[in-house]
Every structure is written in C-alpha cells, then in structure tokens.
C-alpha positions in Angstrom: -2.4 6.5 -14.5 -0.8 2.9 -15.6 0.8 2.4 -12.3 -2.0 3.3 -10.0 -5.1 1.7 -12.8 -5.2 -1.4 -10.2 -6.1 1.0 -7.1 -9.0 2.4 -9.2 -10.5 -1.1 -10.2 -10.3 -1.4 -6.3 -12.6 2.0 -6.2 -14.7 0.7 -8.9 -15.3 -3.0 -8.1 -14.4 -2.9 -4.3 -18.1 -2.8 -3.1 -19.6 -4.9 -5.3 -17.0 -7.7 -5.0 -17.0 -7.6 -1.3 -20.7 -7.9 -0.9 -20.8 -10.5 -3.8 -18.1 -12.9 -2.8 -19.1 -12.3 1.1 -22.4 -14.2 0.4 -20.7 -17.8 -0.8 -17.5 -19.3 -0.5 -15.0 -17.3 0.5 -12.0 -19.2 -0.8 -13.8 -20.1 -3.8 -14.1 -16.7 -4.6 -10.6 -16.1 -3.3 -9.1 -18.1 -6.0 -11.3 -17.3 -8.8 -10.4 -13.6 -8.8 -6.6 -14.6 -8.4 -7.3 -17.0 -11.6 -8.3 -13.8 -12.8 -5.4 -12.2 -11.9 -3.3 -14.6 -13.1 -4.8 -14.7 -16.4 -4.2 -10.6 -16.8 -0.6 -11.2 -16.0 -0.4 -13.6 -18.9 -1.2 -11.5 -21.0 1.0 -8.8 -20.2 3.3 -10.6 -22.7 0.9 -9.4 -26.1 2.6 -6.5 -26.8 5.8 -8.9 -27.2 3.9 -11.2 -29.4 2.1 -8.7 -31.6 5.5 -6.1 -32.1 8.8 -7.5 -33.7 10.4 -8.5 -30.8 13.8 -8.7 -32.6 14.1 -4.9 -34.0 17.1 -3.6 -35.1 19.0 -1.9 -31.7 20.3 1.0 -33.6 16.8 2.1 -34.2 16.4 2.2 -30.3 16.8 5.8 -28.8 19.8 6.9 -26.8 18.1 7.6 -23.8 20.8 5.8 -21.2 23.9 7.3 -22.5 25.3 9.9 -21.5 24.6 13.3 -23.4 27.6 14.9 -24.1 28.7 17.8 -26.7 29.5 16.7 -30.3 30.2 19.8 -32.4 29.0 18.2 -35.6 26.8 20.4 -37.3 26.0 18.0 -40.3 24.2 15.8 -37.4 20.3 15.5 -37.5 18.3 15.3 -34.5 17.4 11.3 -33.5 13.7 10.6 -34.1 11.4 9.7 -31.4 9.7 6.4 -31.7 6.0 6.6 -32.3 4.0 6.0 -29.5 2.0 2.9 -29.4 -1.4 3.7 -28.0 -2.5 -0.5 -28.1 -0.4 -1.1 -25.6 -0.7 1.8 -23.7 -4.6 0.7 -23.3 -4.0 -3.1 -23.1 -1.2 -2.7 -19.9 -4.1 -0.3 -18.5 -7.3 -2.4 -18.8 -4.7 -5.6 -17.7 -3.8 -3.9 -14.7 -7.2 -2.9 -14.2 -8.5 -6.3 -14.0 -5.8 -7.4 -11.9 -7.1 -5.3 -9.5 -10.0 -7.7 -9.2 -7.5 -10.1 -7.3 -6.4 -7.6 -4.8 -9.9 -6.7 -3.7 -10.8 -10.7 -2.7 -7.6 -10.8 -0.7 -8.0 -7.5 1.1 -11.6 -7.9 1.6 -12.6 -11.8 1.9 -9.0 -13.5 2.6 -8.5 -10.9 5.6 -12.2 -11.4 7.0 -11.6 -15.2 6.5 -8.7 -15.6 8.6 -10.6 -13.4 11.4 -13.4 -15.8 11.3 -11.3 -18.6 11.5 -8.6 -17.9 14.2 -9.6 -17.0 18.0 -9.5 -13.2 18.7 -6.2 -13.2 20.5 -4.7 -14.3 17.7 -6.3 -12.8 14.9 -3.9 -9.6 14.8 -0.8 -11.6 14.7 -2.3 -13.7 11.7 -3.6 -10.2 9.8 0.0 -8.7 10.3 1.8 -11.1 8.3 -0.4 -11.1 5.6 -0.2 -7.4 5.2 3.3 -7.6 5.9 3.5 -9.9 3.0 1.5 -7.7 0.9 3.9 -4.8 1.1 7.1 -7.4 0.4 5.4 -8.3 -3.0 6.0 -5.3 -4.6 10.0 -5.3 -4.0 10.2 -9.1 -4.7 8.3 -8.5 -8.1 11.0 -5.6 -8.7 13.7 -7.8 -7.8 12.3 -10.3 -10.4 11.7 -7.6 -13.0 15.5 -6.4 -12.1 16.8 -9.6 -13.0 14.8 -10.1 -16.4 15.7 -6.6 -17.2 19.7 -8.6 -17.3 18.9 -11.2 -19.4 19.6 -9.4 -23.3 16.3 -10.6 -25.7 17.5 -8.3 -28.8 19.1 -9.4 -32.0 20.9 -12.6 -31.4 23.7 -11.6 -33.8 24.9 -8.9 -31.3 24.5 -8.4 -27.4 25.7 -5.0 -26.6 27.2 -3.7 -23.2 24.4 -4.0 -20.7 24.9 -0.3 -19.9 24.5 0.8 -23.3 21.0 2.1 -24.7 21.2 -0.5 -27.3 20.8 -3.5 -24.3 17.2 -4.7 -24.6 15.7 -6.6 -21.7 13.7 -9.3 -21.3 11.1 -7.6 -19.7 8.4 -10.0 -20.4 9.8 -13.2 -19.2 8.8 -12.4 -15.2 5.1 -12.4 -16.4 4.5 -15.9 -17.1 6.6 -16.8 -13.8 4.3 -15.0 -12.0 1.4 -15.9 -13.7 2.0 -19.6 -13.1 2.8 -19.0 -9.4 -0.6 -17.0 -8.8 -2.4 -20.3 -10.6 -1.0 -23.1 -8.7 -1.8 -21.0 -5.1 -5.0 -20.1 -6.6 -5.7 -23.7 -6.8 -4.3 -24.6 -3.2 -6.7 -21.4 -1.9 -9.6 -23.2 -3.5 -9.1 -26.7 -1.6 -9.8 -24.8 1.8 -13.3 -25.0 3.0 -16.0 -22.5 3.6 -15.6 -22.6 7.5 -12.5 -24.7 9.2 -13.0 -27.6 10.8 -11.6 -26.6 14.1 -13.9 -23.7 13.8 -16.7 -25.7 12.9 -16.0 -27.8 16.3 -15.7 -24.9 18.5 -19.4 -23.7 17.5 -20.9 -27.5 17.4 -19.4 -27.7 21.5 -21.0 -24.6 22.3 -24.6 -25.8 20.8 -24.2 -29.0 22.7 -23.6 -27.1 26.1 -26.0 -24.6 25.1 -28.7 -27.8 24.6 -27.6 -29.5 28.0 -28.2 -26.6 30.1 -31.5 -25.3 28.5 -30.0 -22.5 26.9 -31.0 -20.2 24.1 -29.8 -17.6 22.2 -31.9 -14.1 21.9 -31.6 -13.1 18.5 -32.4 -9.5 17.4 -35.7 -8.7 15.8 -34.9 -5.1 14.5 -34.4 -5.7 10.8 -32.0 -3.1 10.6 -29.5 -5.9 12.2 -30.7 -8.9 10.6 -31.3 -7.8 7.2 -28.4 -9.1 5.1 -29.2 -7.5 1.5 -26.5 -4.9 -0.1 -28.7 -1.6 0.9 -29.4 -2.8 4.5 -25.8 -4.0 4.8 -24.3 -0.8 3.5 -26.6 1.6 5.8 -25.6 -0.3 8.6 -21.9 0.7 7.6 -22.7 4.6 6.9 -24.5 4.9 10.0 -21.8 3.5 12.2 -19.7 6.3 13.6 -16.5 4.2 14.2 -16.2 2.8 10.7 -17.2 6.3 9.0 -14.6 8.2 11.1 -12.2 5.3 10.6 -12.8 5.2 7.0 -12.3 9.0 6.5 -8.9 8.9 8.3 -7.2 6.0 6.1 -8.7 8.0 3.0 -6.8 11.1 4.1 -3.7 9.0 5.3 -3.5 7.3 2.2 -4.1 10.6 0.0 -1.1 12.2 1.9 1.0 9.8 1.9 0.6 7.7 -1.5 0.7 11.1 -3.6 3.3 12.7 -1.6 5.7 9.8 -1.9 4.8 9.7 -5.7 6.7 13.3 -6.1 8.9 12.9 -3.7 11.9 12.3 -6.1 11.0 15.0 -8.0 10.8 17.5 -4.9 14.3 15.8 -4.0 15.7 16.3 -7.3 14.9 20.2 -7.3 16.0 20.8 -3.8 19.2 18.5 -3.6 20.0 18.4 -7.4 20.6 15.1 -6.9 19.0 13.1 -10.5 15.8 11.1 -10.1 15.9 7.1 -10.2 15.9 5.6 -13.3 12.3 4.6 -14.4 11.9 0.7 -14.4 14.5 -0.3 -12.2 12.9 -0.4 -9.1 16.4 1.4 -7.5 18.3 -1.4 -8.1 20.5 0.8 -10.9 20.4 4.3 -8.5 23.7 6.0 -9.0 23.2 7.5 -5.4 24.2 4.9 -2.7 22.2 6.2 0.3 19.0 6.2 -1.8 19.8 3.0 -3.0 19.8 1.5 0.4 16.8 3.2 1.3 14.7 2.1 -1.2 15.6 -1.5 -0.8 15.2 -1.5 3.3 12.2 0.7 3.4 9.9 -2.0 2.1 11.3 -4.6 4.6 11.4 -2.4 7.2 7.9 -1.6 6.8 7.1 -4.9 7.0 9.1 -5.6 9.7 6.8 -3.1 11.9 3.7 -4.0 10.6 4.7 -8.0 12.0 5.7 -6.6 15.0 2.7 -4.1 16.0 0.1 -7.5 14.9 2.5 -9.5 17.5 2.3 -6.6 20.4 -1.7 -6.4 19.7 -2.0 -10.2 20.2 0.8 -11.0 23.0 -0.6 -7.6 25.3 -3.9 -7.8 24.3 -3.9 -4.0 23.8 -7.1 -2.3 24.4 -8.9 -0.3 21.6 -8.7 2.7 23.6 -4.9 2.7 23.4 -4.7 1.5 19.9 -6.7 4.5 18.5 -4.4 6.8 20.6 -1.5 5.3 19.1 -3.0 6.1 15.7 -3.7 9.6 16.6 0.0 10.1 17.9 1.2 8.6 14.5 -0.8 10.8 12.3 0.0 13.9 14.3 3.9 13.0 14.1 3.8 12.2 10.8 2.3 15.9 10.1 4.5 17.6 12.5 7.6 16.1 10.1 5.4 17.4 6.9 5.2 20.9 7.9 9.0 20.7 9.5 10.4 20.0 6.1 9.3 23.0 4.7 12.3 24.8 6.9 14.9 22.6 5.9 17.4 24.7 3.8 19.9 23.4 1.0 21.9 26.9 -0.3 22.7 25.1 -3.5 24.8 27.0 -6.5 22.2 28.2 -9.1 23.1 26.3 -12.2 24.7 28.1 -15.1 21.9 29.7 -17.2 19.3 30.0 -14.6 17.8 33.5 -14.1 14.7 34.4 -11.6 13.4 31.1 -11.8 13.9 31.0 -15.9 16.1 29.1 -17.9 18.6 29.9 -21.2 20.6 27.2 -21.5 22.0 27.9 -24.9 25.2 29.6 -23.9 28.2 30.5 -25.3 30.2 27.1 -24.5 27.6 25.0 -25.7 25.7 27.0 -28.8 27.9 24.3 -31.1 26.8 21.1 -29.3 23.0 20.8 -30.6 22.0 20.0 -27.1 18.5 18.1 -27.3 15.7 20.3 -25.5 14.2 17.3 -24.0 17.4 16.3 -22.7 17.0 14.9 -18.6 18.4 17.0 -15.7 21.9 15.5 -14.8 24.4 18.2 -13.4 27.9 18.1 -13.8 30.0 20.0 -11.3 33.0 21.7 -12.1 36.4 20.3 -10.8 36.7 23.4 -8.0 32.8 23.4 -7.2 32.3 26.7 -7.9 30.2 25.6 -11.1 27.3 24.0 -11.8 25.6 22.9 -15.3 22.5 21.1 -16.3 24.0 18.1 -18.0 27.4 17.4 -19.9 26.0 18.6 -22.8 25.5 22.0 -21.6 28.5 22.5 -19.9 30.0 21.7 -23.2 32.0 18.7 -22.0 33.2 16.5 -24.9 34.4 13.5 -23.0 33.4 10.9 -20.2 35.2 8.6 -18.0 34.1 6.1 -15.3 36.9 6.4 -12.2 35.5 4.3 -9.5 32.2 4.5 -10.5 32.3 8.5 -10.8 31.9 10.1 -14.4 34.6 12.6 -14.7 34.1 15.3 -18.3 36.8 17.0 -20.3 36.3 20.5 -21.0 36.7 21.8 -24.8 38.9 24.8 -25.3 35.9 27.0 -25.9 34.4 26.2 -22.5 38.1 27.4 -21.3 38.0 30.5 -23.1 34.2 31.4 -21.8 35.4 30.5 -18.1 38.2 32.9 -18.7 39.8 30.4 -16.7 42.9 27.6 -18.3 42.7 25.7 -15.0 39.1 24.8 -15.1 39.1 22.0 -17.6 37.3 19.1 -15.8 34.1 18.2 -14.5 32.2 15.4 -12.5 29.3 14.1 -12.5 26.7 14.9 -9.7 26.1 18.5 -7.8 28.9 20.5 -6.5 30.0 19.1 -2.7 27.9 21.2 0.3 28.5 20.0 3.8 24.8 21.3 4.9 23.2 19.8 1.8 24.7 16.6 2.7 23.5 16.4 6.2 19.9 17.4 5.3 19.9 14.9 2.5 20.9 11.9 5.1 18.6 13.4 7.6 15.7 13.9 4.9 16.2 10.0 4.0 16.1 8.9 7.9 12.7 10.5 8.4 11.1 9.1 5.2 11.9 5.8 6.6 10.7 6.4 10.0 7.9 8.0 8.8 7.0 4.9 6.8 7.5 2.6 9.4 5.0 4.8 11.6 2.3 4.3 9.2 2.7 0.6 8.7 2.4 0.5 12.3 -1.7 1.6 12.3 -2.6 -1.0 10.0 -2.8 -3.9 11.5 -4.9 -2.2 14.7 -7.2 -0.1 12.0 -8.3 -3.5 10.4 -9.2 -4.9 14.1 -11.0 -2.0 14.7 -13.2 -2.0 11.8 -13.7 -6.1 12.2 -14.9 -5.5 16.2 -17.1 -2.3 15.6 -19.6 -4.2 12.8 -21.6 -7.8 12.4 -19.5 -10.7 11.5 -21.4 -10.7 8.3 -20.3 -7.1 7.2 -16.5 -7.1 7.5 -15.8 -8.0 4.2 -18.3 -5.1 3.1 -16.4 -2.7 5.4 -13.2 -3.4 3.7 -14.8 -2.6 0.1 -16.0 0.6 1.4 -12.6 1.5 2.4 -11.1 0.2 -0.8 -13.9 2.2 -2.8 -13.5 5.6 -1.3 -9.4 5.4 -1.1 -9.6 4.1 -4.9 -11.8 6.8 -6.3 -10.8 9.8 -3.7 -7.3 9.4 -3.4 -6.0 8.2 -6.5 -8.0 10.2 -8.6 -9.0 14.0 -7.4 -5.7 13.2 -4.7 -3.4 12.7 -7.8 -5.0 15.3 -9.8 -4.4 17.8 -7.3 -0.8 16.7 -6.6 -0.4 16.8 -10.2 -1.6 20.6 -10.5 0.6 21.5 -7.9 3.6 20.4 -9.8 2.4 21.5 -12.7 2.6 25.0 -11.6 6.0 24.9 -10.2 7.4 24.1 -13.3 11.0 25.8 -14.0 12.0 24.4 -17.2 10.1 21.7 -19.1 12.3 21.6 -22.4 10.6 24.6 -24.0 7.6 22.4 -24.9 4.2 22.4 -22.9 3.8 18.8 -24.0 6.9 17.3 -22.4 7.2 16.3 -19.0 8.8 19.2 -16.4 12.7 18.2 -16.1 12.9 20.8 -12.7 10.7 22.1 -10.6 11.2 25.5 -8.6 12.4 23.7 -5.0 11.2 26.2 -3.1 7.3 26.6 -4.2 7.1 23.1 -4.9 8.5 21.7 -1.8 6.1 24.8 0.1 3.0 23.5 -1.6 3.9 19.9 -1.1 4.7 19.6 2.2 1.8 21.8 3.6 -0.7 20.2 1.6 0.2 17.0 2.8 0.8 17.9 6.4 -2.8 19.2 6.4 -4.5 16.1 5.0 -2.4 14.7 7.8 -3.4 16.8 10.7 -7.2 16.3 9.6 -6.1 12.1 9.7 -5.4 13.2 13.2 -8.4 14.9 14.2 -10.4 11.7 12.4 -8.3 9.0 14.5 -9.4 11.5 17.7 -12.6 11.0 17.0 -12.4 7.3 16.3 -10.7 7.5 19.7 -13.7 8.8 21.6 -16.0 6.7 19.9 -14.3 3.2 20.0 -12.2 3.6 23.4 -14.4 0.7 25.1 -14.6 -1.1 22.2 -14.1 -4.7 23.3 -11.5 -6.6 20.9 -11.2 -9.8 22.6 -14.1 -11.2 24.1 -14.3 -9.6 27.8 -16.9 -9.2 29.6 -18.2 -6.0 29.6 -17.0 -2.4 28.8 -15.6 0.5 31.1 -19.0 2.1 31.8 -20.5 -1.5 32.0 -22.0 -1.4 28.5 -21.9 -5.0 26.7 -20.2 -4.9 23.8 -20.4 -6.8 20.2 -18.5 -9.7 21.3 -18.7 -9.8 24.9 -20.8 -12.9 27.1 -23.7 -14.0 25.3 -27.0 -13.4 27.2 -29.0 -16.7 27.2 -32.0 -18.3 28.5 -33.0 -21.6 30.3 -35.3 -23.4 27.9 -38.2 -24.7 30.3 -38.5 -27.8 27.9 -35.1 -28.7 28.2 -34.9 -27.6 32.4 -37.6 -30.1 32.7 -35.6 -33.2 31.0 -33.0 -32.6 33.9 -30.2 -31.8 31.5 -28.2 -30.2 34.4 -27.6 -32.7 37.2 -29.6 -32.2 40.4 -27.2 -31.4 42.9 -25.6 -28.9 40.3 -28.6 -27.3 39.1 -29.3 -23.5 39.4 -32.6 -22.0 40.2 -32.4 -18.9 38.4 -33.8 -18.3 35.0 -30.9 -16.4 33.4 -27.1 -16.4 33.6 -23.9 -14.9 31.5 -20.6 -16.8 30.9 -18.5 -17.7 27.9 -18.4 -20.7 26.5 -15.2 -21.8 27.8 -17.0 -21.0 31.1 -19.7 -23.6 30.4 -17.2 -26.1 29.4 -14.8 -25.6 32.5 -18.0 -26.0 34.7 -19.0 -29.5 33.3 -15.8 -30.6 33.3 -15.4 -29.7 37.2 -18.4 -31.8 37.5 -17.9 -34.8 39.8 -20.6 -37.3 38.4 -20.5 -38.4 35.2 -24.5 -37.4 34.9 -26.4 -39.4 31.9 -28.4 -36.4 29.8 -31.3 -37.7 29.3 -32.3 -35.6 25.8 -33.8 -36.3 22.4 -31.5 -36.7 20.0 -34.1 -34.7 17.4 -34.2 -32.0 19.5 -30.4 -31.8 20.0 -29.9 -32.0 16.2 -32.4 -29.3 15.7 -30.5 -27.3 18.4 -27.3 -27.5 16.8 -28.4 -26.7 13.2 -29.9 -23.3 14.8 -27.0 -22.8 16.4 -24.5 -23.3 13.5 -26.8 -20.7 11.2 -25.6 -18.1 13.6 -21.7 -18.4 14.0 -21.4 -15.1 16.2 -25.0 -14.2 17.8 -26.1 -10.8 18.1 -26.8 -9.8 21.3 -30.1 -7.4 22.6 -28.3 -4.4 23.3 -25.8 -4.6 20.3 -27.8 -1.7 18.1 -26.3 1.0 20.7 -22.7 0.8 19.0 -24.7 0.6 15.2 
C-alpha cells in the first residue's frame, strides 16, 4: 500500500489539481508541485534522523543468511523487531503527497507541450516525455542499489556485503533526488505561460485575418464556452470518445499493474523459482534470466514508446489506424493471458506436501528447529529426485558457494531417513526439468513483448484524448483519467487480486497473520490469468468502440473528414468584415467577390507572399490592436459545427 499510495493520491487529487492549475501559469504550477515533491523526498530522511542509526548490528534479524539446520536444543528463537508504525505512516503520507508532482507533470506538462508545438511533431515530443517517465523508476532503483552498497552501520566493524548484518545507506538517495528535482523545478518555473514562437504564430494569424477582413465566428452555446469546473466536467462526461477511451485505459491498467504485482508470486509457485529480494530492484536476483529481463524491460518499453511517437508524427497516422492498433494490442494481450492457463510445468512435489497442504516437520529436520516464517528457497537433491522447501527443512547442515551455485551437505540423519547413503549432497534451486526450462524462457519473452505492446498505446491514447476535447479541457481530461485509474485500479482492483491470492494460499507458515509463502500454482494461475484476460478483453471491446466514434477524428489539422463533416482542428470558417473590406485591405486586382472562404492560416500567408505588388494597407492602428487582442484571447477558435463531436 505504501508503493501504490502515489497512484492513490493521483486518484484523489487528480481532478482538482488538473482543473485549478490549468487556469493559471502552467509552468509555475508544475514548478510548485515538483518543489513540494522535492520537499517530501527530503522528509523521507526523518526515520534515519529520529531513530538510532548506529544500532548494534547484532540486533538485526537474520533474514538474508541461508537458513540451514542447526542441531542445538538450547538455541532460542530469534525475536522479531517491533513494527514502527510512525515510520510506516510517515512513508505513506509522504508518498501520498509526492503524487502531486506526478499529477502536474502528466496533466499540465504534456498539455503544455501539445499547446506549444506543431500538431505534426506533438506525438514525438509526448513520446519522449512518457518514455523518460518509464525510465525514471529504473534509474531510481539503480541509485538505491548503489546507496545500499554503502555501509552505514557501526563504524567499528564492516561485515561482508552479503551478510545479514550489513546496513546500507538507504537514506542517501533521497537528498540527491530532492536536490535534482528542486533545481529542475526552478528551471521549469522560468518558462513563460506561452512560448514566444507560438505567440508569434497567433499574432501573425490575427494580422492576416484583419488584413483580409476576416472575423472569427465564436460559438454561442454555453455548453461549449463556459470554462467552469462542472461545465468542463460535463463536456468530458458527455463526450463518447473520452468516456470510452478512459474506461479502456482503466481496464488496461487494472489488468496489467495488478498482474505484474502478483507475477513473481505466481511464477514462484509454478516454477519453484524464489522471488527476487525486495528492495533490490532485481539487481541481486540469483536467476540470470530474470535479472536480464528486469534490467532490459523498462528500456525496451521506453524505446517502443519513443518509436511509436516518432512513427505517428512521421507517418501522420490517422485516428482510425491508431485506434485499430490499440484494439489489436488489447486483443493480443488478452489472448496471451488466456494461453498462459494452458502452460504446463510438471514439477516434483515438495517433501511434506500432500494434497495441497504442507507438513514440513519430518524426521530429517525435527532437531533443526526451522522457523515457521522461513521463506521458500527450494533445495534439490544431487541426483534430482527429491525437492525440499528449504535447506533447513532438508536437514542440510553446511553450505558452500561454488561458481555462484549453493551446494549443501546432508547430515547423517538425512542419509538414514532417505535410506540411501549415496544421497549426501544437494544444490540450491528447483530440480532441473527441460519442459519447465523452455516454458520459463517463453514466459519471460512474452512478458517483455506484452509490456512493449502496451507501451505503444500510450502516445496514441493521449493524442486521441487531446484532439477530441476543447483546448482548455486537455488537462482536465488527463486528470479525469488519473482519478478513475487511481481510485479504481489501485484500490478495488488491488483488493480483488489480493483476494484471489489469499484464497489460493497453500502455506503461510502456520499463522494467518503471516504473508503467504507458497501458493497453489494451478488455482492461483487460473484465477490470475482468466481475470486479467477478461479485463483485457473488455479493454479491446472498448477500444473498438473508440475506433468507431473516433475513426474520422482529425489529428493534424487536415481540411475535412471522410464524410465531409468538419472536425475540431480543421479549417476555420471566417467571415469578411464589411468595415475592413471598405478600406480596401486587400489589393484591388486580387480582391475576392465572395463573402466567405475557408483556408488555413498558412494558406493565407502563402497567398500574400505570392502577390506581385507590395500594397500599402490603409488600416487603422487602433483597429489592428483591438483585433490582435481579441485573437489572442482565443488561441484555437471553436467552429460552428464543433458541437457535433461533444
């Protein structure tokens, strides 16, 4: 819950921040929210300052050392440390407040970019921003891993880094990140409300309009012109494209985020491969294949996001093709989820397992006093016929590391229990099975492919959202999506997946309050894959509905749609002002007789450049100033038939 409190904060405050900040200076609000996030990151050092950092390393519980059999009847169980609820509450609240910075960057930062670049290059810039957002957590994990490798315990001794007595400088990364975010917040705050290049374009457009005697016809319907919160929210909730696209994103995030959150537990129960150590970001994963995947997956996803943005910009993909691609991706991921229910891995039964229940106390480990809270770390006998829950439960009294492989030695009691004196050694990890090995590699490849395909939806999803709303509602549309995803995907969605995991638990250490150590792979996998597959199937159906309503949406300002209906960013209908026309603002030989024409601003500029004469426009400077001010107030005008898409 601490890890997802950031997303929950986005769900609670998404609409409020996205609406309030859009009415002012967007870079200033982004700078303020990032500054607040930098302060919260700095406050994460409080647990280190409040508690005694120079604690005796002997009091640190042995959680990393290999649990082996110690035949010692006088040994007392190691006490568990007391839970510090102050630190837990502080970390939750600080993570909750750090979500403010994420809201500002997603809702206002991306909208600011879209408003100040050309529509053709906007997908490329947005793709770069989202790609960097996916690389950020990986860079943070790298920094945390390096900080944890710095010893911060008692100065009189420095144990081995693999020892349970090693105390890393977990707090060292927070002041570094806080300082960097504070510097970047100052730089972002220096940006103007509107970039000069965009302001010049709008001023040039207003001059051309005035020179040709053109006035912009504004809508009179209050549903389109009212900028209040409830009117803006009403426009979004009555927009079919926004509603369907947001719901599709909601089901996608619910399926993918929660599936990835429980994937390690599922793979552990299916392939008997221990979960990676928490807090290491996968850098200390003993399984090479999973280590490589953990390091490469964020980079590959970010690369696919950037490529998709560049491809949309370069090829100027139409809305119909983009939404069709989104539907295909969701359908492909759903098929992959359903297909995982048929993968088979015929593994050996763990010694002490009987019909889904565990009785780990056996003759060979009765004198070992193995703690009930021992995490699952399988051990396989040398010839590959016996599989044990852990080295302690196997009765192994000695461990050696040979070429990064743990090798254990059985005690004499084990040999008599097994009835075979030749079985005297074991190795860490599950017993080798060629069928499981190929299934494991295939599963890892499909996991990366699925994440990359989902990443390709992100840029197109934002472009569809921005082009189907009024310019002033862009930030609120993103805030609506953050609210629904944060409140539904990370609260009831997470609880649903947690319920499926709890009902599939096979061994929890004998205590209902303990976290489940091992799950029923068949039952858990069936629930996990079917639920995720059904959610992705609903996402595919909703994406298909978005294709139906948005297939003719103009994304790059083309003239008209295929059925002849003008869309939001099409050409602007202008009417000639009779007062300006009477002043002969247009040279007489090129003056037009019609009272209405259509064309883009660039067409008007090109037409004036092609004029042979250099006319002196007899214009009133006061009229020119008033017209420019009126044009600047409406950066992107709304046309008469715009209400047809809302």
